[in-house]
C-alpha positions as CSV (number, residue, x, y, z in Angstrom):
1,M,-195.6,-58.9,-13.2
2,A,-194.9,-62.5,-12.4
3,C,-193.2,-64.3,-9.5
4,S,-191.9,-67.8,-9.4
5,F,-191.2,-69.6,-6.2
6,S,-188.8,-72.5,-5.7
7,P,-187.4,-73.6,-2.3
8,G,-185.4,-70.7,-0.9
9,Y,-185.8,-68.4,-3.9
10,I,-188.3,-66.1,-5.5
11,R,-187.7,-64.9,-9.1
12,R,-189.4,-61.8,-10.3
13,Y,-190.4,-60.8,-13.9
14,V,-191.8,-57.7,-15.5
15,D,-193.3,-57.7,-19.0
16,G,-192.1,-61.3,-19.4
17,K,-188.5,-60.4,-18.6
18,F,-186.5,-61.6,-15.7
19,I,-185.7,-58.8,-13.1
20,N,-184.1,-60.4,-10.1
21,T,-183.9,-63.3,-7.6
22,T,-184.5,-62.9,-3.9
23,T,-183.5,-65.5,-1.3
24,T,-186.1,-66.5,1.3
25,T,-186.1,-68.7,4.4
26,I,-189.3,-70.3,3.1
27,T,-188.5,-73.7,1.6
28,A,-192.0,-75.0,1.0
29,I,-195.6,-73.7,0.6
30,A,-197.6,-75.7,3.2
31,P,-201.1,-76.8,2.3
32,T,-203.6,-74.7,4.3
33,F,-207.3,-74.3,4.7
34,T,-207.2,-70.5,5.0
35,S,-207.8,-68.2,2.2
36,L,-205.1,-67.2,-0.2
37,R,-204.7,-63.4,-0.4
38,I,-203.5,-61.7,-3.5
39,G,-202.8,-58.0,-3.3
40,G,-202.6,-57.7,0.5
41,S,-201.0,-59.3,3.6
42,N,-202.6,-62.1,5.5
43,T,-203.3,-59.7,8.3
44,G,-205.5,-57.6,6.1
45,G,-203.1,-54.7,5.7
46,E,-200.6,-53.6,3.0
47,L,-203.3,-53.6,0.3
48,F,-202.4,-53.2,-3.3
49,D,-203.9,-50.0,-4.8
50,G,-204.6,-50.9,-8.4
51,M,-206.0,-53.7,-10.6
52,I,-204.9,-57.3,-10.7
53,D,-205.8,-59.4,-13.7
54,N,-205.1,-62.9,-15.1
55,V,-203.9,-64.5,-11.9
56,A,-202.5,-68.0,-12.4
57,I,-201.1,-70.5,-9.8
58,Y,-199.1,-73.5,-10.8
59,M,-197.9,-76.6,-8.8
60,E,-194.3,-76.0,-9.9
61,A,-192.0,-73.0,-10.6
62,L,-192.2,-71.8,-14.2
63,S,-189.1,-71.3,-16.3
64,T,-188.2,-67.9,-17.7
65,A,-189.3,-69.2,-21.2
66,E,-192.7,-70.3,-19.8
67,I,-193.3,-66.9,-18.2
68,R,-192.3,-65.1,-21.3
69,R,-194.7,-67.3,-23.3
70,H,-197.6,-66.5,-21.0
71,Y,-196.8,-62.8,-21.3
72,V,-196.7,-62.9,-25.1
73,E,-200.0,-64.9,-25.2
74,G,-201.7,-62.2,-23.1
75,L,-200.5,-59.4,-25.4
76,K,-201.9,-61.0,-28.5
77,K,-205.4,-59.7,-27.9
78,Y,-204.0,-56.1,-27.7
79,L,-201.4,-56.1,-30.6
80,T,-201.8,-56.3,-34.3
81,R,-198.1,-56.0,-35.4
82,G,-196.5,-58.6,-33.3
83,V,-194.6,-58.8,-30.0
84,P,-191.3,-56.9,-29.4
């Protein structure tokens, strides 16, 4: 799963493929000195029950092609016949 944020929008991807776009009232991610939480809310609740691997954060929103490329690169260590 991957998410890409740009002002007012969040795009979601699963297995390197675009799924949907959601609008949001957030127009910028403000710099902060608090911890970044991945897999739970900032209040300590709503925890994700599973494993999270290969987290990456970029300064700009990635394109669909860039997200697909990252997905394919991650698969290479598991596949021997190529990527679908």
